[in-house]
C-alpha positions as CSV (number, residue, x, y, z in Angstrom):
1,X,-129.6,-177.8,151.5
2,X,-129.4,-180.7,153.9
3,X,-126.2,-182.7,153.5
4,X,-126.7,-186.4,152.6
5,X,-125.7,-188.8,155.4
6,X,-122.9,-191.2,154.6
7,X,-124.0,-194.7,153.5
8,X,-122.4,-197.7,155.2
9,X,-122.7,-201.3,154.0
10,X,-122.5,-203.8,156.8
11,X,-121.6,-207.4,156.4
12,X,-119.8,-210.3,158.1
13,X,-119.0,-214.0,157.9
14,X,-120.6,-215.3,161.1
15,X,-124.1,-214.8,159.7
16,X,-126.7,-212.1,159.9
17,X,-128.0,-213.0,163.3
18,X,-124.5,-213.2,165.0
19,X,-124.1,-210.9,168.1
20,X,-121.0,-209.3,166.5
21,X,-122.8,-207.9,163.5
22,X,-125.8,-206.9,165.5
23,X,-123.5,-204.7,167.7
24,X,-121.7,-203.3,164.6
25,X,-125.1,-202.4,163.1
26,X,-126.1,-200.5,166.2
27,X,-122.8,-198.5,166.2
28,X,-122.9,-197.7,162.5
29,X,-126.5,-196.3,162.8
30,X,-125.1,-193.7,165.2
31,X,-122.8,-192.5,162.4
32,X,-124.5,-193.0,159.0
33,X,-127.3,-194.5,157.0
34,X,-127.0,-198.3,157.1
35,X,-127.8,-201.2,154.7
36,X,-127.0,-204.7,155.8
37,X,-126.2,-207.6,153.4
38,X,-124.9,-210.6,155.3
39,X,-124.8,-214.4,155.0
40,X,-127.8,-216.4,156.1
41,X,-125.5,-218.9,157.9
42,X,-121.9,-218.9,159.2
43,X,-119.2,-218.6,156.5
44,X,-116.1,-218.6,158.7
45,X,-112.9,-219.6,156.9
46,X,-114.3,-219.2,153.5
47,X,-111.7,-216.7,152.4
48,X,-112.5,-215.0,149.1
49,X,-114.7,-217.8,147.8
50,X,-117.6,-216.8,145.6
51,X,-120.7,-218.7,144.4
52,X,-120.4,-219.8,140.8
53,X,-122.2,-223.2,140.5
54,X,-125.2,-222.7,142.7
55,X,-128.2,-220.3,142.8
56,X,-127.6,-217.2,144.8
57,X,-130.5,-215.9,146.9
58,X,-130.7,-212.6,148.7
59,X,-133.9,-211.9,150.5
60,X,-135.0,-208.9,152.6
61,X,-135.4,-209.7,156.3
62,X,-136.8,-207.9,159.3
63,X,-135.1,-209.2,162.5
64,X,-136.5,-206.4,164.6
65,X,-139.8,-204.6,163.8
66,X,-138.5,-201.4,165.4
67,X,-135.6,-201.2,162.9
68,X,-135.9,-198.8,160.0
69,X,-132.7,-199.7,158.1
70,X,-132.8,-202.3,155.3
71,X,-131.4,-205.8,155.8
72,X,-130.8,-208.7,153.4
73,X,-130.0,-212.3,154.1
74,X,-127.7,-213.8,151.4
75,X,-127.2,-217.5,150.7
76,X,-123.6,-216.9,149.5
77,X,-120.2,-216.0,151.0
78,X,-119.1,-212.7,152.4
79,X,-117.6,-211.7,149.1
80,X,-120.9,-212.6,147.4
81,X,-122.7,-210.3,149.9
82,X,-120.6,-207.3,148.9
83,X,-120.9,-208.1,145.1
84,X,-124.6,-208.4,145.2
85,X,-125.1,-205.4,147.5
86,X,-123.2,-203.2,145.1
87,X,-124.7,-204.5,141.9
88,X,-128.3,-205.2,142.9
89,X,-129.3,-203.7,146.2
90,X,-127.7,-200.3,146.8
91,X,-129.0,-197.3,145.0
92,X,-125.7,-195.5,145.3
93,X,-122.1,-196.4,146.0
94,X,-121.5,-196.7,149.7
95,X,-119.1,-194.4,151.4
96,X,-117.7,-197.3,153.5
97,X,-118.1,-201.1,154.0
98,X,-117.6,-202.5,157.4
99,X,-117.3,-206.3,158.0
100,X,-117.7,-208.0,161.4
101,X,-117.4,-207.8,164.3
102,X,-115.9,-211.2,163.9
103,X,-116.1,-213.7,166.7
104,X,-112.4,-214.5,166.9
105,X,-109.0,-213.2,165.8
106,X,-108.1,-212.3,162.2
107,X,-104.6,-211.1,163.0
108,X,-101.4,-212.2,161.2
109,X,-101.9,-215.2,158.8
110,X,-105.6,-215.5,159.7
111,X,-106.3,-212.6,157.2
112,X,-105.7,-215.1,154.4
113,X,-108.5,-217.4,155.5
114,X,-110.9,-214.8,156.9
115,X,-114.3,-214.4,155.4
116,X,-114.6,-211.2,157.4
117,X,-111.5,-209.7,155.7
118,X,-112.4,-211.1,152.3
119,X,-115.6,-209.0,152.4
120,X,-113.6,-205.9,153.2
121,X,-111.1,-206.8,150.4
122,X,-113.9,-207.3,147.9
123,X,-115.3,-203.9,148.7
124,X,-111.8,-202.4,148.3
125,X,-111.4,-203.9,144.8
126,X,-114.7,-202.0,144.0
127,X,-113.2,-198.8,145.1
128,X,-115.1,-198.7,148.4
129,X,-113.1,-197.9,151.6
130,X,-113.4,-200.9,153.9
131,X,-112.6,-202.1,157.4
132,X,-112.7,-205.6,158.9
133,X,-113.3,-205.7,162.7
134,X,-112.6,-208.7,164.8
135,X,-112.7,-209.5,168.6
136,X,-110.3,-212.0,170.1
137,X,-113.2,-214.0,171.6
138,X,-114.6,-217.0,169.7
139,X,-117.7,-217.4,171.9
140,X,-121.1,-216.8,170.4
141,X,-122.0,-215.1,173.7
142,X,-119.0,-212.8,173.5
143,X,-119.4,-209.3,175.0
144,X,-118.8,-206.6,172.4
145,X,-119.6,-203.6,174.5
146,X,-116.0,-202.6,175.0
147,X,-115.4,-202.4,171.3
148,X,-117.7,-199.5,170.7
149,X,-115.2,-196.6,171.4
150,X,-112.5,-198.0,169.1
151,X,-114.8,-199.2,166.3
152,X,-116.5,-195.7,166.1
153,X,-113.2,-193.8,166.3
154,X,-111.6,-195.8,163.4
155,X,-114.8,-195.6,161.3
156,X,-115.1,-191.9,161.7
157,X,-111.5,-191.4,160.7
158,X,-111.9,-193.4,157.5
159,X,-115.1,-191.5,156.6
160,X,-113.2,-188.2,157.2
161,X,-109.8,-189.0,155.7
162,X,-110.4,-191.9,153.3
163,X,-107.9,-194.6,152.7
164,X,-104.8,-194.9,150.4
165,X,-105.6,-196.5,147.0
166,X,-105.6,-200.3,147.2
167,X,-105.7,-200.5,150.9
168,X,-108.3,-201.8,153.4
169,X,-108.0,-202.0,157.2
170,X,-107.7,-205.1,159.4
171,X,-108.6,-204.3,163.0
172,X,-108.4,-206.7,165.9
173,X,-109.6,-205.9,169.4
174,X,-108.3,-207.7,172.5
175,X,-110.6,-209.5,174.9
176,X,-110.2,-206.9,177.6
177,X,-112.4,-204.3,179.3
178,X,-112.4,-200.8,177.7
179,X,-110.3,-199.5,180.6
180,X,-107.7,-202.2,180.2
181,X,-107.2,-201.5,176.4
182,X,-104.3,-199.0,176.1
183,X,-105.2,-197.6,172.7
184,X,-104.9,-198.3,169.0
185,X,-101.6,-199.1,167.3
186,X,-100.9,-199.1,163.6
187,X,-99.0,-202.3,162.9
188,X,-97.7,-204.7,160.3
189,X,-98.9,-208.2,159.9
190,X,-96.8,-210.6,162.1
191,X,-95.0,-213.5,160.4
192,X,-96.9,-216.4,161.9
193,X,-98.7,-219.6,160.8
194,X,-100.8,-222.5,161.8
195,X,-99.1,-225.9,162.2
196,X,-102.0,-228.1,161.2
197,X,-102.8,-231.6,162.3
198,X,-105.7,-233.9,161.2
199,X,-107.5,-235.9,163.7
200,X,-108.4,-239.1,161.8
201,X,-111.6,-240.9,162.8
202,X,-113.9,-243.6,161.4
203,X,-117.6,-243.2,161.1
204,X,-120.1,-246.1,161.9
205,X,-120.1,-247.1,158.3
206,X,-116.4,-247.6,158.3
207,X,-115.4,-244.6,156.3
208,X,-112.5,-242.5,157.5
209,X,-113.0,-238.8,158.1
210,X,-110.9,-235.9,159.5
211,X,-111.1,-233.0,161.9
212,X,-108.6,-230.2,161.3
213,X,-106.7,-229.2,164.4
214,X,-103.4,-227.5,165.0
215,X,-101.4,-224.9,166.8
216,X,-100.8,-221.2,166.1
217,X,-97.0,-220.4,166.0
218,X,-95.8,-216.8,166.0
219,X,-92.3,-216.7,164.6
220,X,-92.1,-212.9,164.7
221,X,-90.3,-211.2,167.6
222,X,-90.9,-207.7,166.1
223,X,-92.3,-205.0,168.4
224,X,-94.3,-203.5,165.5
225,X,-96.6,-206.4,164.7
226,X,-100.3,-207.0,165.3
227,X,-99.6,-210.0,167.5
228,X,-97.3,-207.9,169.8
229,X,-99.7,-205.0,170.0
230,X,-102.6,-207.4,170.9
231,X,-100.5,-209.1,173.5
232,X,-99.7,-205.7,175.1
233,X,-103.3,-204.8,175.3
234,X,-103.7,-202.6,172.2
235,X,-106.1,-202.7,169.4
236,X,-104.1,-203.6,166.3
237,X,-104.8,-201.8,163.0
238,X,-103.0,-203.2,159.9
239,X,-103.3,-201.6,156.4
240,X,-103.8,-204.5,154.0
241,X,-103.2,-204.3,150.3
242,X,-105.0,-206.6,147.8
243,X,-102.3,-206.2,145.2
244,X,-100.5,-209.6,145.9
245,X,-97.5,-208.8,143.7
246,X,-94.2,-209.4,145.5
247,X,-92.7,-206.2,144.0
248,X,-89.3,-206.8,145.8
249,X,-89.0,-210.1,143.9
250,X,-89.4,-208.7,140.4
251,X,-85.7,-207.8,140.0
252,X,-84.6,-211.2,141.2
253,X,-86.8,-213.0,138.7
254,X,-85.7,-210.7,135.9
255,X,-82.1,-211.9,136.5
256,X,-83.2,-215.4,135.7
257,X,-82.2,-216.8,132.2
258,X,-85.8,-217.1,131.2
259,X,-85.5,-216.6,127.5
260,X,-82.4,-218.6,126.7
């Protein structure tokens, strides 16, 4: 009896035509059966937003007549894409969901804002192993060829070994050649944040508007963080949990005089 090929759901936040997802689709097709459900336009920075007050559309598309896998363009967010894929499109539960490859970093605090990682987290909450892949290059003409070796290695390991309950993977890849990348390091998320500034301007009608700007500040000098690994030329791999409970704080809060 012929063994059924694994099924991989592919999504992203840069939109279904972005070079990053097109490269990821090509790699996943070397490993498994692929179904793509991705946003019809860029959704960067949307975090875990979902569509609740607008119609949600999800239409089959054919971006290349030579492709045999199924693709769907969704009007919603990355999290919407995963939800509708599982509930309406896929005939069976996928063995894996991969999101990306994102144009730009999702290391450290960026994971909070990332649509790429929110798609992975959404899959994880549905009991689907998931990985978010990002390349430290924001250009829409970014070269993704050097990511192939690392993306496939991590994907194959997840398909073979699974993931711990409640965990998805956040993978960031340096903007280096394949020969320059030293390997893959399992890391923790660095303690870092954006110090935001708003550039205030006035439009021709006299109304004020703002552009968000700012600087990324890494406050973490640890040698085991994603930021350190990336700066040293490694691919960073961070296990991310979607249980946001601060378990270490429960005892402290239980010592409060809450019921007096």
